N, C-alpha and C positions, 0 to 999 in steps of 0.2 A: 505494500499500500505506501502511495505516495505519499508525501509531508500536505500536501494542498487538501489531499482526501481525508487524512486522518484528522478526529478532535484532539488526542494526546498521545503524545511520546512519553515511553515510560525507560528510566535508565535503573537497570539491574545492576546491581556491586558484589553478590556473594557468589563464589564459586561455584558452588554448588547449590541445588534446590532442595531447600527443606520443607516443612510444614506449611512455616506461613508463605513462602514463596508458592508452596502448592495453591493455598487458598487466594493470592493475590492473582494468579493466573485463573482461579474460578470464577471470580467474581468480572474480572475481564471479559471471560468469556461469556460468561451471563450477560453481559450489557450488550456486548456485541451481538449474540442470537437474540435477544430482544429487540436490537434496533436505536440501543439507547446512546451507544457508545462506539464512535470506530479508532481503533488502537494500533500504535506502532509500537513494537519493546525491541532498544537495543540490548541483547542478549550475549554478554562479552565472552560466554565460555561454551564448547559446546554441549556439555551439561545445561545448563538454561537455555540454548535454543532449544533441544531436545524434548526437553518439558514444555517450552512455548506450542511447540508444533503439535505435540501432545493433545495439549488444551486446546488446540483449533486459532492459535494466536498467530498474528503476522511479526514476524522479525524487519527489522530493521536490514535493509540489503547492501549496507557496506559492507558486510563481509568480515570476514575473521580479521585480525591487526595483520600485517605484514613479518616476515618474520624477523625476529631482533628489535621487532620496537615497540617500546612499554606498553602495557594494555592501556593504562591510565593515558597514555597519549592519544593514545586511537578513539577511547570514548569521549575526547575533549573533542577530538575532530570530528567524531560523529554528530558529536550536540551540535554541533557549530553550525550545521545543513539542517537544523529545524526551528520554522520561522519563531522569531522573538516574541512576537504578540499570542500564540499558540503556548497553552499550559504543559507545563513539564512536570512528571510526576517521579520522586525520586524514590527507590526503594528499599534504602539499606540493611534493614531485617532489626537492628537496633541502633539509638542514634546515633552511638559514638562510630558505626564502620562508616570505615570510606567517607569521613569531614569533609575531606578536599573537595569531594564534589561539590557537596553544599554548598562551600565558600565560594567555587568556582562558577556556580549556576544563580548564586545570590550575587556575584559582582557584576555578572552578566547582567543584573538587572530583569529577570526574565519574571513572567507568570511562575509562579516555583508554590510546588504541592509536595506533600511528603508520609506516605505511607510507611508507617511504623509500628507494628503490631508490639514492640516494648520497648515503653520508655522511662524506662530503669536507668539512677545516674549511675556514674563510672564506681562511686563506692557499693552501691549496692550489687553491681555485677563483679567485685571482687579484680578490677585493674589496677594495677598500681599507678603510683601518683596521682591518684581518683579526682582530689579537689584541683589538681592542676589542667586535668582532661575540661573536668567539668566548666572551670573558669572559662577556660579556652573556646569550649564549644556553642556557651549559653550565647553570645552575640549573633552568631548565624542561626541559631535556631530561631532568634525572633525577625530574621528577614526573609522568613517561610509566609507564604499568603494566606494557605490553609492544610490543615494535619487529616488524614484519616488513619484511625485504629480502627480496635478489633472488639475491645468492652468498655464500658463506664468507668472501671479503674485505670487503665488506661488514660482515657481520658481528661480522668481528675489529675494523673502526674503532672502531664503535658498543661493544663492548666496552673496546678498548684506549687510543683515542685520545680516545674522552670520559669512560673510565671508567665506564659504565653497567653495572651488576651485573643488572639484570631481565632476563626472558626475552626472545631474538631468536629469532625464527622466521624461517626461510628456505626461500622460497617459490621456486623455481628461473622462471625465463623461461623458456617454449617457445615454437615458432611457435604450436601450437596443438596441440590433443588430435589434431585430424584435421588432418593437413600438407597442404597444396596441393602439387595435380601440379604436378612441373617445367614450367617454359616451354621452348617449343623455342627453340634456339640459333638467334640471325636473323645476318643480315650486313649492316656496313655499307655503304652506297651508295658513300661514298669512300675507304673504305680506315681512316678516323680510328677511334681506339678511342672508344667511349663512355659517359662515364661517369650515374652517377647519383648525388645525394644525394638520399635521401627522410625527411623528419621536418620539426620545428621550425626555424624560420629564426632561433637563437639566435645572433648572431654572434660571442658569444664564449664559449661553452660548445664549442657544435660546431665551432669554429675557421676558420667561413666567412670571417671577417672576413681571418686571414692568406692563406688559399685565395685570396680576390679578388685581394688585393694581390700573392698570386705568377703567378697568371694574367696579371695585367697588365703582369708585370716584363719577360716573354722573349713576343715571337709566336710561338714555338714552340708554348705549351699550345696553342695554338690553329688552329695548324698541324697538327699530328697526332693532335688533340683534341677531343670536342666533350663540351657538359657540361651534364645538365638537372637543374635543382634543382625538387621536386616538393615541397610542404608549404606552411604559411603563418607566421607568425608578424612579429615586427618587423623582422626584416634583410629582408625584402621589397624594399623601398624601394633597398636595396642593391645588392642582386641583380640587379634591375632597370636600375641603374646601373650595374653590371659589363659586361650583354648589352649595355645602349647602346655601352659603349665599345668594346667588344671586336670588334663591327661582327654582322653577322646570319651566321647559322648557329650561330653556334661556342657561346655559352649562350643557352639559353631558360630561361623562369621558368613553373613550372606550379603550380596552385592546390591543395589539400588533393585528394588521389582514391586509393584501392587503390594499394598498392605494385606490384601485379602491375603498372599500367598502365607505372609508371617502368623497371621492369626488362625489359617485353617489347620495349621500345625503348632497350634499354643491352646492355654487355657485362659491367660492373664497377661495383657498388656501392661508395661510396666514403663514407668517416669520417675528415674530420680534425679530429675531437675535443681539444680540452683534457682533460677530465676526462670520465667516464663510468662506468655501472654496467655491465650488462651489454646493450648495445643491442640490442633485441628485432627492430629492424630487419636485423641482421646474419642473425639467426636463420631469417629468414622467407626473405631473400633464399639463403641456402644450400640451403634447402626447396624455392625455387626455381627452383633450378640455378644461379644466378648466382653468379662469385666478388665476395670482397670485399677492399679496401683499407682499410685502417685504421692509425693513429697507434699508437704502442703503449700511450698513456694511454688509448686507448678499450675499455681490458680485454677484448680479446680475446685474446690470447697464448695461450689456453690451446686456441684452438680454429683459429685462422689457420695456415699456412704462415709460417715466417720471412720467407722473400722476401715476402710479401704484407702484412707490416708498415715502417713508418716512425718516425721520431722526429718530433714533433710541432718544427712549424719546420721540419723538414730538407727544403728543395726538390727535392736532388737527391735524397736518400734516395728521395721519391714518386716522381721519375719513373723510378727502377731499377722500384721496385714495378709498377708500372704498364707498363714497357715488357717485363718479364717475365710477362704477361701478356695479347701482342699475337696469340698465337695460340690459337686456338680446345681444341688439345690441351692446352695449360699451363692454360687456364681449366676445363678439366674434370679436371685434376689437383687443381686447385686446392680446388675443389668438393669433392671426392672425398673430401682429407682433411681437411678441417671435417665434413664427415658423419662420417665414423669417428671423428672426436675427437667430434664430440657423442655418436655412438650408444653410446663407451665408456664414457659417464657415465649410460647409462640416463635421461635428462632427465625421459621421461613418467611412470616409475615410480615418482621421486623425487618429480616435481609433482604425483604422484594422492597419495602417500603421504603428504606436509607440506600438502598442502591438506584431506585426511581430519583430521590433528592440529590444524590452526590452525581448522576452521569447531568441531570440539570445546570447542577454549579459548574461542574466542566467546563460544558458544552457553552455556557455564557460566561466562563471566563472568570465568574462571582466567587469566591470563599462563601458564601452567606452558610449558615448551618444547616445540615437536615432537620 
């Protein structure tokens, strides 16, 4: 799609698509399918371009960066071709990721929007030199014309913690407008509870470094559980080393694939995160009929039963949560609880309404809140 035909240019900066990128691609595709918004996406890595195409989105025709040319310079070159009167949407994942692009776009005085599912401070995310990072970032955040996030908690962080007064659109995560059919319950051949982690292998944010240390600290974790890690990212080598250290049949590591593939071979989805927005993977697991165990920091307290939550770093709490889901009837009850909570919030109705208002604001170039 040419710049003349598109309403919005989306610039991606993560190297790998995670759950929040999948949610972004989902609502962009829904807006396109419903005739609300025409979008072109700058996807600087093959993995991101592949994910865009799978969602039915058109990517920028500029092609990959020439050999030896820094990706950053190529991204700026491609952005320079986008008309300056049309809105540009940055999608960094977290506020502090690739802040150079935010600064560059603000410097060019473009109509600037940011889609950010996690609006935490550097201190909350465990960055080094956190206060310095926050103080350097704050002025550029105030140059943004409007924001898009996934729930009221993140919107409150933008307004309260960062002191932003411009419009914030809340576009809730949903598993999809058409939910998948529940997967049939399967039985573990050896009686062990089968756990699945699905998503980006980010050791720090996802808590995989802590989980790996926990599994290695006590042989009982391998005696009573099987662990499946499915996805891709920088932490893959550490997970492969964990699988080797624990021996065959305890931990397996798989590449990026549809979530249904992991859930079909598992009893419970696990999210041991240090911080999250609202994890789409948990909503997808619930739609597929799989129970979820998560840290309280994963922002799922409004959905999951209290017994399925544990404090990050609390190995005993994790063990209690998993032990409570060993029986199929307990897992079915946990799924029913989560579905009831989700249904009460009417997520699809809220999503459709928010998407319509957001598309109108983007097309008009106004930032007025939905």
